[in-house]
Structures are given as structure tokens and as C-alpha cells.
PDB file of N, CA, C, O and CB in Angstrom:
ATOM      1  N   UNK A   1      96.953  79.716 108.765  1.00  0.00           N
ATOM      2  CA  UNK A   1      96.435  79.513 107.788  1.00  0.00           C
ATOM      3  C   UNK A   1      96.581  78.503 106.954  1.00  0.00           C
ATOM      4  O   UNK A   1      97.367  78.928 106.107  1.00  0.00           O
ATOM      5  CB  UNK A   1      96.538  80.279 107.361  1.00  0.00           C
ATOM      6  N   UNK A   2      96.140  76.833 106.543  1.00  0.00           N
ATOM      7  CA  UNK A   2      96.891  77.076 105.070  1.00  0.00           C
ATOM      8  C   UNK A   2      96.617  77.492 103.708  1.00  0.00           C
ATOM      9  O   UNK A   2      96.291  78.636 103.387  1.00  0.00           O
ATOM     10  CB  UNK A   2      97.302  76.158 104.749  1.00  0.00           C
ATOM     11  N   UNK A   3      96.733  76.720 103.091  1.00  0.00           N
ATOM     12  CA  UNK A   3      96.339  76.510 101.887  1.00  0.00           C
ATOM     13  C   UNK A   3      95.076  76.109 100.973  1.00  0.00           C
ATOM     14  O   UNK A   3      94.696  76.491  99.866  1.00  0.00           O
ATOM     15  CB  UNK A   3      96.967  75.932 101.759  1.00  0.00           C
ATOM     16  N   UNK A   4      94.585  75.170 101.913  1.00  0.00           N
ATOM     17  CA  UNK A   4      93.156  75.389 101.715  1.00  0.00           C
ATOM     18  C   UNK A   4      91.679  75.341 102.408  1.00  0.00           C
ATOM     19  O   UNK A   4      90.663  74.649 102.337  1.00  0.00           O
ATOM     20  CB  UNK A   4      93.059  74.792 101.000  1.00  0.00           C
ATOM     21  N   UNK A   5      92.349  76.946 103.410  1.00  0.00           N
ATOM     22  CA  UNK A   5      90.599  77.582 103.906  1.00  0.00           C
ATOM     23  C   UNK A   5      91.531  78.927 103.106  1.00  0.00           C
ATOM     24  O   UNK A   5      91.224  79.985 103.656  1.00  0.00           O
ATOM     25  CB  UNK A   5      89.786  77.763 106.339  1.00  0.00           C
ATOM     26  N   UNK A   6      92.455  79.117 102.093  1.00  0.00           N
ATOM     27  CA  UNK A   6      92.047  79.864 101.288  1.00  0.00           C
ATOM     28  C   UNK A   6      90.719  80.230  99.897  1.00  0.00           C
ATOM     29  O   UNK A   6      90.543  79.573  98.870  1.00  0.00           O
ATOM     30  CB  UNK A   6      92.967  79.798 101.093  1.00  0.00           C
ATOM     31  N   UNK A   7      90.110  81.244 100.270  1.00  0.00           N
ATOM     32  CA  UNK A   7      88.885  81.142  99.164  1.00  0.00           C
ATOM     33  C   UNK A   7      89.510  80.999  97.812  1.00  0.00           C
ATOM     34  O   UNK A   7      90.596  81.472  97.476  1.00  0.00           O
ATOM     35  CB  UNK A   7      87.862  82.530  99.129  1.00  0.00           C
ATOM     36  N   UNK A   8      88.535  80.152  96.933  1.00  0.00           N
ATOM     37  CA  UNK A   8      88.811  79.574  95.375  1.00  0.00           C
ATOM     38  C   UNK A   8      88.701  81.196  94.842  1.00  0.00           C
ATOM     39  O   UNK A   8      87.941  82.103  95.180  1.00  0.00           O
ATOM     40  CB  UNK A   8      87.375  78.182  94.553  1.00  0.00           C
ATOM     41  N   UNK A   9      89.669  81.143  93.981  1.00  0.00           N
ATOM     42  CA  UNK A   9      89.386  82.435  93.097  1.00  0.00           C
ATOM     43  C   UNK A   9      89.868  81.968  91.973  1.00  0.00           C
ATOM     44  O   UNK A   9      90.625  80.999  91.909  1.00  0.00           O
ATOM     45  CB  UNK A   9      90.052  83.855  93.487  1.00  0.00           C
ATOM     46  N   UNK A  10      89.348  82.806  90.752  1.00  0.00           N
ATOM     47  CA  UNK A  10      88.621  81.967  89.149  1.00  0.00           C
ATOM     48  C   UNK A  10      88.449  81.362  88.565  1.00  0.00           C
ATOM     49  O   UNK A  10      88.140  80.247  88.987  1.00  0.00           O
ATOM     50  CB  UNK A  10      88.581  81.906  88.382  1.00  0.00           C
ATOM     51  N   UNK A  11      88.503  81.579  87.262  1.00  0.00           N
ATOM     52  CA  UNK A  11      87.652  80.101  87.211  1.00  0.00           C
ATOM     53  C   UNK A  11      87.982  78.920  86.922  1.00  0.00           C
ATOM     54  O   UNK A  11      87.235  78.228  86.229  1.00  0.00           O
ATOM     55  CB  UNK A  11      86.776  80.053  86.468  1.00  0.00           C
ATOM     56  N   UNK A  12      88.649  78.660  87.188  1.00  0.00           N
ATOM     57  CA  UNK A  12      89.690  76.860  86.292  1.00  0.00           C
ATOM     58  C   UNK A  12      89.085  76.040  87.459  1.00  0.00           C
ATOM     59  O   UNK A  12      88.507  74.968  87.285  1.00  0.00           O
ATOM     60  CB  UNK A  12      92.261  76.673  86.283  1.00  0.00           C
ATOM     61  N   UNK A  13      89.166  76.302  87.990  1.00  0.00           N
ATOM     62  CA  UNK A  13      88.279  74.545  89.687  1.00  0.00           C
ATOM     63  C   UNK A  13      89.108  74.270  90.236  1.00  0.00           C
ATOM     64  O   UNK A  13      88.995  73.162  90.761  1.00  0.00           O
ATOM     65  CB  UNK A  13      87.617  72.593  89.363  1.00  0.00           C
ATOM     66  N   UNK A  14      90.263  74.921  90.459  1.00  0.00           N
ATOM     67  CA  UNK A  14      91.365  74.589  91.689  1.00  0.00           C
ATOM     68  C   UNK A  14      91.496  75.995  92.187  1.00  0.00           C
ATOM     69  O   UNK A  14      91.208  77.006  91.547  1.00  0.00           O
ATOM     70  CB  UNK A  14      93.024  73.865  91.191  1.00  0.00           C
ATOM     71  N   UNK A  15      91.952  75.937  93.374  1.00  0.00           N
ATOM     72  CA  UNK A  15      92.524  76.962  94.255  1.00  0.00           C
ATOM     73  C   UNK A  15      93.676  77.134  94.037  1.00  0.00           C
ATOM     74  O   UNK A  15      94.517  76.286  93.737  1.00  0.00           O
ATOM     75  CB  UNK A  15      92.445  76.788  95.503  1.00  0.00           C
ATOM     76  N   UNK A  16      93.839  78.611  94.215  1.00  0.00           N
ATOM     77  CA  UNK A  16      95.235  78.528  93.913  1.00  0.00           C
ATOM     78  C   UNK A  16      95.757  79.297  95.521  1.00  0.00           C
ATOM     79  O   UNK A  16      95.126  80.128  96.175  1.00  0.00           O
ATOM     80  CB  UNK A  16      95.687  79.466  92.222  1.00  0.00           C
ATOM     81  N   UNK A  17      96.942  78.755  95.794  1.00  0.00           N
ATOM     82  CA  UNK A  17      97.733  78.937  96.058  1.00  0.00           C
ATOM     83  C   UNK A  17      98.263  79.921  97.537  1.00  0.00           C
ATOM     84  O   UNK A  17      98.616  80.927  96.921  1.00  0.00           O
ATOM     85  CB  UNK A  17      97.889  79.109  95.010  1.00  0.00           C
ATOM     86  N   UNK A  18      98.395  80.087  98.256  1.00  0.00           N
ATOM     87  CA  UNK A  18      98.705  81.353  98.989  1.00  0.00           C
ATOM     88  C   UNK A  18      99.833  82.263  98.555  1.00  0.00           C
ATOM     89  O   UNK A  18      99.554  83.437  98.798  1.00  0.00           O
ATOM     90  CB  UNK A  18      98.980  81.019 100.306  1.00  0.00           C
ATOM     91  N   UNK A  19     101.405  82.044  97.808  1.00  0.00           N
ATOM     92  CA  UNK A  19     102.094  81.955  96.596  1.00  0.00           C
ATOM     93  C   UNK A  19     101.700  82.242  95.554  1.00  0.00           C
ATOM     94  O   UNK A  19     102.367  83.133  95.028  1.00  0.00           O
ATOM     95  CB  UNK A  19     102.442  81.052  96.377  1.00  0.00           C
ATOM     96  N   UNK A  20     100.735  81.815  94.879  1.00  0.00           N
ATOM     97  CA  UNK A  20     100.725  81.812  93.196  1.00  0.00           C
ATOM     98  C   UNK A  20      99.661  83.696  93.817  1.00  0.00           C
ATOM     99  O   UNK A  20      99.759  84.799  93.279  1.00  0.00           O
ATOM    100  CB  UNK A  20      99.447  79.743  91.917  1.00  0.00           C
ATOM    101  N   UNK A  21      99.109  83.444  94.602  1.00  0.00           N
ATOM    102  CA  UNK A  21      98.912  84.986  94.841  1.00  0.00           C
ATOM    103  C   UNK A  21      99.501  85.466  94.636  1.00  0.00           C
ATOM    104  O   UNK A  21      99.938  85.816  93.540  1.00  0.00           O
ATOM    105  CB  UNK A  21      98.733  85.543  95.672  1.00  0.00           C
ATOM    106  N   UNK A  22      99.815  85.730  95.807  1.00  0.00           N
ATOM    107  CA  UNK A  22     101.783  87.099  96.445  1.00  0.00           C
ATOM    108  C   UNK A  22     101.796  87.168  95.059  1.00  0.00           C
ATOM    109  O   UNK A  22     101.060  87.948  94.455  1.00  0.00           O
ATOM    110  CB  UNK A  22     104.027  86.245  97.488  1.00  0.00           C
ATOM    111  N   UNK A  23     102.911  86.086  94.260  1.00  0.00           N
ATOM    112  CA  UNK A  23     103.274  86.369  93.106  1.00  0.00           C
ATOM    113  C   UNK A  23     102.624  87.276  91.893  1.00  0.00           C
ATOM    114  O   UNK A  23     103.274  88.083  91.229  1.00  0.00           O
ATOM    115  CB  UNK A  23     103.422  85.346  92.807  1.00  0.00           C
ATOM    116  N   UNK A  24     101.018  86.954  91.703  1.00  0.00           N
ATOM    117  CA  UNK A  24      99.811  87.596  90.749  1.00  0.00           C
ATOM    118  C   UNK A  24     100.125  89.045  91.338  1.00  0.00           C
ATOM    119  O   UNK A  24     100.444  89.969  90.591  1.00  0.00           O
ATOM    120  CB  UNK A  24      97.929  86.938  91.026  1.00  0.00           C
ATOM    121  N   UNK A  25     100.003  89.209  92.902  1.00  0.00           N
ATOM    122  CA  UNK A  25      99.323  90.972  93.589  1.00  0.00           C
ATOM    123  C   UNK A  25     101.145  91.657  93.510  1.00  0.00           C
ATOM    124  O   UNK A  25     101.573  92.701  94.003  1.00  0.00           O
ATOM    125  CB  UNK A  25      98.307  90.906  96.165  1.00  0.00           C
ATOM    126  N   UNK A  26     101.753  90.788  92.849  1.00  0.00           N
ATOM    127  CA  UNK A  26     103.463  91.157  93.143  1.00  0.00           C
ATOM    128  C   UNK A  26     103.070  92.008  91.626  1.00  0.00           C
ATOM    129  O   UNK A  26     102.511  93.063  91.326  1.00  0.00           O
ATOM    130  CB  UNK A  26     105.119  89.462  93.197  1.00  0.00           C
ATOM    131  N   UNK A  27     103.637  91.016  91.002  1.00  0.00           N
ATOM    132  CA  UNK A  27     102.836  91.884  89.318  1.00  0.00           C
ATOM    133  C   UNK A  27     102.315  92.609  88.892  1.00  0.00           C
ATOM    134  O   UNK A  27     102.516  93.487  88.053  1.00  0.00           O
ATOM    135  CB  UNK A  27     102.167  91.673  88.666  1.00  0.00           C
ATOM    136  N   UNK A  28     101.609  92.303  89.431  1.00  0.00           N
ATOM    137  CA  UNK A  28     100.163  93.853  89.631  1.00  0.00           C
ATOM    138  C   UNK A  28     101.041  95.264  89.717  1.00  0.00           C
ATOM    139  O   UNK A  28     101.394  96.234  89.046  1.00  0.00           O
ATOM    140  CB  UNK A  28      98.953  93.796  91.680  1.00  0.00           C
ATOM    141  N   UNK A  29     101.151  94.539  91.313  1.00  0.00           N
ATOM    142  CA  UNK A  29     102.071  95.863  92.125  1.00  0.00           C
ATOM    143  C   UNK A  29     102.534  96.636  91.217  1.00  0.00           C
ATOM    144  O   UNK A  29     102.074  97.719  90.857  1.00  0.00           O
ATOM    145  CB  UNK A  29     103.411  95.492  93.021  1.00  0.00           C
ATOM    146  N   UNK A  30     103.871  95.837  90.660  1.00  0.00           N
ATOM    147  CA  UNK A  30     104.876  96.075  89.735  1.00  0.00           C
ATOM    148  C   UNK A  30     104.875  96.790  88.678  1.00  0.00           C
ATOM    149  O   UNK A  30     105.547  97.738  88.272  1.00  0.00           O
ATOM    150  CB  UNK A  30     105.207  95.203  89.363  1.00  0.00           C
ATOM    151  N   UNK A  31     103.943  96.139  88.262  1.00  0.00           N
ATOM    152  CA  UNK A  31     102.935  97.259  86.899  1.00  0.00           C
ATOM    153  C   UNK A  31     102.888  98.550  86.786  1.00  0.00           C
ATOM    154  O   UNK A  31     103.251  99.460  86.041  1.00  0.00           O
ATOM    155  CB  UNK A  31     101.436  97.226  86.913  1.00  0.00           C
ATOM    156  N   UNK A  32     102.136  98.285  88.087  1.00  0.00           N
ATOM    157  CA  UNK A  32     101.223  99.731  88.192  1.00  0.00           C
ATOM    158  C   UNK A  32     102.938 101.034  88.569  1.00  0.00           C
ATOM    159  O   UNK A  32     103.169 102.104  88.006  1.00  0.00           O
ATOM    160  CB  UNK A  32      99.538  99.542  90.186  1.00  0.00           C
ATOM    161  N   UNK A  33     103.621 100.468  89.466  1.00  0.00           N
ATOM    162  CA  UNK A  33     104.749 101.387  89.630  1.00  0.00           C
ATOM    163  C   UNK A  33     105.013 101.933  89.121  1.00  0.00           C
ATOM    164  O   UNK A  33     105.058 103.153  89.279  1.00  0.00           O
ATOM    165  CB  UNK A  33     105.572 101.254  89.780  1.00  0.00           C
ATOM    166  N   UNK A  34     105.526 100.924  87.682  1.00  0.00           N
ATOM    167  CA  UNK A  34     106.069 101.601  86.961  1.00  0.00           C
ATOM    168  C   UNK A  34     104.688 102.482  85.584  1.00  0.00           C
ATOM    169  O   UNK A  34     104.735 103.311  84.674  1.00  0.00           O
ATOM    170  CB  UNK A  34     107.298 100.494  86.472  1.00  0.00           C
ATOM    171  N   UNK A  35     103.973 101.881  86.050  1.00  0.00           N
ATOM    172  CA  UNK A  35     103.234 102.745  85.093  1.00  0.00           C
ATOM    173  C   UNK A  35     103.027 104.382  85.758  1.00  0.00           C
ATOM    174  O   UNK A  35     102.829 105.305  84.968  1.00  0.00           O
ATOM    175  CB  UNK A  35     101.679 101.948  84.790  1.00  0.00           C
ATOM    176  N   UNK A  36     103.063 104.531  86.612  1.00  0.00           N
ATOM    177  CA  UNK A  36     103.127 105.737  87.828  1.00  0.00           C
ATOM    178  C   UNK A  36     104.442 106.613  87.920  1.00  0.00           C
ATOM    179  O   UNK A  36     104.578 107.790  88.258  1.00  0.00           O
ATOM    180  CB  UNK A  36     103.008 105.020  89.362  1.00  0.00           C
ATOM    181  N   UNK A  37     105.581 105.452  87.421  1.00  0.00           N
ATOM    182  CA  UNK A  37     106.473 106.097  87.487  1.00  0.00           C
ATOM    183  C   UNK A  37     107.287 107.035  85.746  1.00  0.00           C
ATOM    184  O   UNK A  37     108.076 107.969  85.599  1.00  0.00           O
ATOM    185  CB  UNK A  37     107.231 105.019  88.285  1.00  0.00           C
ATOM    186  N   UNK A  38     106.528 106.119  84.773  1.00  0.00           N
ATOM    187  CA  UNK A  38     107.004 106.292  83.485  1.00  0.00           C
ATOM    188  C   UNK A  38     105.796 108.078  83.020  1.00  0.00           C
ATOM    189  O   UNK A  38     105.884 108.986  82.194  1.00  0.00           O
ATOM    190  CB  UNK A  38     106.634 104.388  82.388  1.00  0.00           C
ATOM    191  N   UNK A  39     104.796 107.693  84.180  1.00  0.00           N
ATOM    192  CA  UNK A  39     104.291 109.552  83.783  1.00  0.00           C
ATOM    193  C   UNK A  39     104.400 110.720  85.290  1.00  0.00           C
ATOM    194  O   UNK A  39     103.758 111.721  85.607  1.00  0.00           O
ATOM    195  CB  UNK A  39     102.043 109.558  83.203  1.00  0.00           C
ATOM    196  N   UNK A  40     105.329 110.108  85.809  1.00  0.00           N
ATOM    197  CA  UNK A  40     106.040 111.164  86.581  1.00  0.00           C
ATOM    198  C   UNK A  40     107.156 111.561  86.353  1.00  0.00           C
ATOM    199  O   UNK A  40     107.710 112.498  86.929  1.00  0.00           O
ATOM    200  CB  UNK A  40     106.160 110.953  87.664  1.00  0.00           C
ATOM    201  N   UNK A  41     107.719 110.710  85.258  1.00  0.00           N
ATOM    202  CA  UNK A  41     108.841 110.707  84.103  1.00  0.00           C
ATOM    203  C   UNK A  41     108.294 111.897  83.510  1.00  0.00           C
ATOM    204  O   UNK A  41     108.958 112.871  83.864  1.00  0.00           O
ATOM    205  CB  UNK A  41     108.971 109.304  82.991  1.00  0.00           C
ATOM    206  N   UNK A  42     107.428 112.174  82.814  1.00  0.00           N
ATOM    207  CA  UNK A  42     107.408 112.743  81.892  1.00  0.00           C
ATOM    208  C   UNK A  42     105.846 113.433  82.594  1.00  0.00           C
ATOM    209  O   UNK A  42     104.875 113.253  81.859  1.00  0.00           O
ATOM    210  CB  UNK A  42     107.639 111.847  80.480  1.00  0.00           C
ATOM    211  N   UNK A  43     105.605 114.070  83.724  1.00  0.00           N
ATOM    212  CA  UNK A  43     105.569 114.881  84.372  1.00  0.00           C
ATOM    213  C   UNK A  43     106.439 115.973  84.549  1.00  0.00           C
ATOM    214  O   UNK A  43     106.183 117.177  84.525  1.00  0.00           O
ATOM    215  CB  UNK A  43     105.407 114.419  85.078  1.00  0.00           C
ATOM    216  N   UNK A  44     107.952 115.135  84.807  1.00  0.00           N
ATOM    217  CA  UNK A  44     108.943 115.479  85.676  1.00  0.00           C
ATOM    218  C   UNK A  44     109.629 116.644  84.048  1.00  0.00           C
ATOM    219  O   UNK A  44     109.952 117.821  84.203  1.00  0.00           O
ATOM    220  CB  UNK A  44     110.050 113.758  86.514  1.00  0.00           C
ATOM    221  N   UNK A  45     109.668 116.194  83.204  1.00  0.00           N
ATOM    222  CA  UNK A  45     110.389 116.531  81.230  1.00  0.00           C
ATOM    223  C   UNK A  45     110.118 118.016  81.393  1.00  0.00           C
ATOM    224  O   UNK A  45     110.855 118.971  81.636  1.00  0.00           O
ATOM    225  CB  UNK A  45     109.205 115.676  79.343  1.00  0.00           C
ATOM    226  N   UNK A  46     108.288 117.843  81.095  1.00  0.00           N
ATOM    227  CA  UNK A  46     108.122 118.417  80.666  1.00  0.00           C
ATOM    228  C   UNK A  46     107.507 119.480  82.087  1.00  0.00           C
ATOM    229  O   UNK A  46     107.257 120.586  81.606  1.00  0.00           O
ATOM    230  CB  UNK A  46     107.618 117.877  79.551  1.00  0.00           C
ATOM    231  N   UNK A  47     107.242 119.468  83.435  1.00  0.00           N
ATOM    232  CA  UNK A  47     108.324 120.707  84.092  1.00  0.00           C
ATOM    233  C   UNK A  47     109.408 121.169  83.353  1.00  0.00           C
ATOM    234  O   UNK A  47     109.505 122.161  82.630  1.00  0.00           O
ATOM    235  CB  UNK A  47     109.064 120.279  85.356  1.00  0.00           C
ATOM    236  N   UNK A  48     110.089 120.429  83.602  1.00  0.00           N
ATOM    237  CA  UNK A  48     111.949 120.874  83.222  1.00  0.00           C
ATOM    238  C   UNK A  48     111.539 122.088  81.914  1.00  0.00           C
ATOM    239  O   UNK A  48     111.734 123.297  82.040  1.00  0.00           O
ATOM    240  CB  UNK A  48     113.297 118.961  82.291  1.00  0.00           C
ATOM    241  N   UNK A  49     111.037 121.532  80.882  1.00  0.00           N
ATOM    242  CA  UNK A  49     110.933 122.378  79.436  1.00  0.00           C
ATOM    243  C   UNK A  49     110.389 122.904  79.802  1.00  0.00           C
ATOM    244  O   UNK A  49     111.182 123.838  79.921  1.00  0.00           O
ATOM    245  CB  UNK A  49     110.545 122.094  78.180  1.00  0.00           C
ATOM    246  N   UNK A  50     108.590 123.650  80.631  1.00  0.00           N
ATOM    247  CA  UNK A  50     108.330 124.709  80.674  1.00  0.00           C
ATOM    248  C   UNK A  50     109.458 125.615  81.946  1.00  0.00           C
ATOM    249  O   UNK A  50     109.438 126.792  82.304  1.00  0.00           O
ATOM    250  CB  UNK A  50     106.811 124.601  80.845  1.00  0.00           C
ATOM    251  N   UNK A  51     110.146 124.734  82.264  1.00  0.00           N
ATOM    252  CA  UNK A  51     111.102 126.325  83.001  1.00  0.00           C
ATOM    253  C   UNK A  51     112.503 126.520  82.582  1.00  0.00           C
ATOM    254  O   UNK A  51     113.303 127.238  83.181  1.00  0.00           O
ATOM    255  CB  UNK A  51     111.358 126.289  84.836  1.00  0.00           C
ATOM    256  N   UNK A  52     112.730 125.896  81.609  1.00  0.00           N
ATOM    257  CA  UNK A  52     113.315 126.049  80.750  1.00  0.00           C
ATOM    258  C   UNK A  52     113.159 128.047  79.916  1.00  0.00           C
ATOM    259  O   UNK A  52     113.731 129.136  79.918  1.00  0.00           O
ATOM    260  CB  UNK A  52     112.804 124.694  80.017  1.00  0.00           C
ATOM    261  N   UNK A  53     111.769 127.207  79.255  1.00  0.00           N
ATOM    262  CA  UNK A  53     111.443 128.338  78.088  1.00  0.00           C
ATOM    263  C   UNK A  53     111.003 129.654  79.111  1.00  0.00           C
ATOM    264  O   UNK A  53     110.664 130.717  78.592  1.00  0.00           O
ATOM    265  CB  UNK A  53     109.926 127.776  76.832  1.00  0.00           C
ATOM    266  N   UNK A  54     111.038 129.495  80.593  1.00  0.00           N
ATOM    267  CA  UNK A  54     110.505 130.202  80.846  1.00  0.00           C
ATOM    268  C   UNK A  54     111.515 131.191  81.228  1.00  0.00           C
ATOM    269  O   UNK A  54     111.202 132.381  81.213  1.00  0.00           O
ATOM    270  CB  UNK A  54     109.644 129.802  81.506  1.00  0.00           C
ATOM    271  N   UNK A  55     113.127 130.694  81.695  1.00  0.00           N
ATOM    272  CA  UNK A  55     113.709 130.793  82.336  1.00  0.00           C
ATOM    273  C   UNK A  55     114.696 131.910  80.873  1.00  0.00           C
ATOM    274  O   UNK A  55     115.458 132.876  80.839  1.00  0.00           O
ATOM    275  CB  UNK A  55     114.008 129.380  83.168  1.00  0.00           C
ATOM    276  N   UNK A  56     114.174 131.178  80.120  1.00  0.00           N
ATOM    277  CA  UNK A  56     115.157 131.588  78.267  1.00  0.00           C
ATOM    278  C   UNK A  56     114.268 133.023  78.233  1.00  0.00           C
ATOM    279  O   UNK A  56     115.023 133.818  78.793  1.00  0.00           O
ATOM    280  CB  UNK A  56     114.654 130.066  76.199  1.00  0.00           C
ATOM    281  N   UNK A  57     113.321 133.587  77.942  1.00  0.00           N
ATOM    282  CA  UNK A  57     112.316 134.632  77.776  1.00  0.00           C
ATOM    283  C   UNK A  57     113.037 135.753  78.048  1.00  0.00           C
ATOM    284  O   UNK A  57     113.379 136.493  77.126  1.00  0.00           O
ATOM    285  CB  UNK A  57     111.080 134.530  78.630  1.00  0.00           C
ATOM    286  N   UNK A  58     113.410 136.059  79.540  1.00  0.00           N
ATOM    287  CA  UNK A  58     113.394 136.982  79.782  1.00  0.00           C
ATOM    288  C   UNK A  58     115.006 137.271  79.565  1.00  0.00           C
ATOM    289  O   UNK A  58     115.465 138.394  79.773  1.00  0.00           O
ATOM    290  CB  UNK A  58     112.671 137.125  80.905  1.00  0.00           C
TER     291      UNK A  58
END
């Protein structure tokens, strides 16, 4: 499949190349993974704090 057969996307009037599409998808995936990592880190920190409080209460 050549770049000419890739459907045109966006309103720029020029079809995006496959490499450009892949770079954009990878950037979006990286941003999503970074946000997920931050959420998991925050959840882990909250879980550790709760466990420490529970352990000190006894």
C-alpha cells in the first residue's frame, strides 16, 4: 500500500504520509500512557499512605 492510497485526513487539503500518521499516533499513545502512569502512581501513593495509617493505629 503506497502513501497515495492512504485516505486523506484533516482539513489541510493534503494527505498525510504514513510516517506522519504513525508519529502522531505514537505521540498520542505516549501522552495517554504518561497520564495512566501518573494516575497509577497517585493511586499507589494513596494506597501506601492508607496502609501505613492502618499499621500505625494498632
